N, C-alpha and C positions, 0 to 999 in steps of 0.2 A: 149873580144869579145865572148869567149866560154860561159861565164856566161850569156850574153845577148841572145845568141842562145838557151841556155838551158832554160832560163826563157820564151822565145817566144815559144819554143816547148812545155813546160809545160802548158802555157796559152792555146795553141791550143788544147792540149790533154784534158784539163779541159772543154773547150768549146764544144769539140766533145762529151765527156761523158755527159755533161749537156744537149746537144741537143738530144742525144739518150734517156736520162732519161725522157725528156719531151715528146718525141714521144711515148714511151711505156706507160707513165702515161695517155696521152690523149686517148689511145685506151681503157684503163681500165675505163675511165669516160664516155663511151658511154651509152646512155639510155638503160634500161632493155628491152630486146626483147624476144618475145615468138611467134613463128609461124606468123610472120608479124605484130604482136601486139606490139606496142611500149608504154611502161609505161612512163607516164609523171612524176609520183611520186608514192611513197608508204609511208604508215604510219604504224608503229607497235603499238599495243595496242590502237587501235582507239575506240572512243566512241562519240556518238552524241545523244542528246535528243531533240525530237520535242515536242513543247508545244501546248496546245489547245488555244481557244480564251481567256480564263480566265487566262492563264499563268501556268496552271497545266501540268505536264508531260503527254503526250499522248502516246508516245512510245520512247524507247531507243534502238539504234542499236550499238553494239560493236563487235569488231573482233580482233583476234590476229594480223592480217595483212590486210591492205586495199591497193589495187593497182588500180590507175586510169589510163586508157589507152587513148592515144591521138587520135588514128585513128577513134574511134567510141564513145568516151566519156563514155564508160561503166566502171564498177568497178567490180573487183573480190575481194572476201572476203575469208579469211582463218579462220575457226572456228567461223562463225558468231553466235551471240547471240542477239535475239530480245526480248525485254520486252514490252508487250502491257498492259498499265495500264487500270484498270476498276474500276471506282470510287465506293467505298463501298465494293469491293471484292479484293481478292488477284490478283496480275497481272498474265497474261499469260506469260510464258517463252518458247521461241522457239529456239532450237539449231540445228545446222547441221555441217557436216564436212567442207563443202565449200559452197560458194554462188556467184551469179552473179547479178549485179544490173544494170538496164537500165539507159540511159542517165539522165533522170529527177528523177529517183528513184521511179517511179510509179509501177515497176515490180521488184521483187526480186525472183530469182530462187534459192531455197535451194537444194543443190545437196548431194547425199549420204543419209545416215541415218538421219532422222529428228525426234526429240523428242520435244513434246509440253507438258508442265505441268502447272498445277495451284494448289496451295496449298489449303487445306481445310480451311473453316472458318465457322462462324455462318451463313453467308449469302450464301455460295456456297459449294458444294461438291468438294473435291479434284479430279482432273482428270489427266490422263496420256494418251497421244495419240502418237503412234509410226507409222511412215510411211517412205517413201523414195521420193526424188525428188518432192518437193512441190513448187507450185507457190504462191507467197505472194504479196498482193496489200496493202502496209502499209497505204496509205491515205484512203482506204475504209475499213480498219480493216477486211479484207477478205482473206481467203486462200483456195486453192483447190489442189487436186492431183488425179492422175489416178491409182496410185499403191495401193497395199494392205494397209489397215489401221487397227490398233487395238486401241480401246478406252477401258480404264479400269478405274473404279471408285469404291472404296471399293472392294467388292467381285464380282461386276457386270462387264461384258465385252461385247463388240460388235466387230465384224470383218466385213469388207466390202472391195470391190474393188472399189476404188474411193470415194471421199468425197468433200463436200463444208463446210467451217467453217466461221461463222461470229463471231468475237470476242466481239463486243459491245452488250449492252443490246438491245433487248433480245438476249443473246448468243444462237446461233443455230448451230447444226451439222446435215448435210444432208448426209446420207450414200447412195451411188448410186446403187450398184448392188451386188448380192450374199451375202446379209446381214445375218449373224448368230450372236447369242448372248446367254448370260446366265444372268438371273436376280436372285440374291440370295435372299432368304426370309429374312425379317427383324426379328431379334430376339427380 
């Protein structure tokens, strides 16, 4: 009888410990939350490529981490990197510290320091553009910002407050105000 009571007590103790373990584990499995924002999922080392009508890469977006939020269907990006392909020329590469993407991906806000580069080639000069907090419209191949921007190419440079940038041919950069620059003579 003592053995039966001991086994029953042991079974109840194991059941209690198991129940407690399940309770504490279910609390750990709650969705990610941040200021009322509830993450539906996240992906580490994310990359996606959009193709044009002929099946060629149009642009590629990658990030160290992507978080999709349930409440407003927005996406937050850690260390986003956008590559915009330009047929016959080197691609544009856009980097920032963090980013936010609207529900349908029509607007990407690049937050913090933003670096835009394009390597030099026979068809195009190399360029480097440095700014902060940029708005990017990937489907339109267009970007804009209100902060100070510095463009440099070879020994030439331009500085402005605010800009508009069209990535596709004909590539255009419109500097908005307080524009200053230096053009180095060609040797």
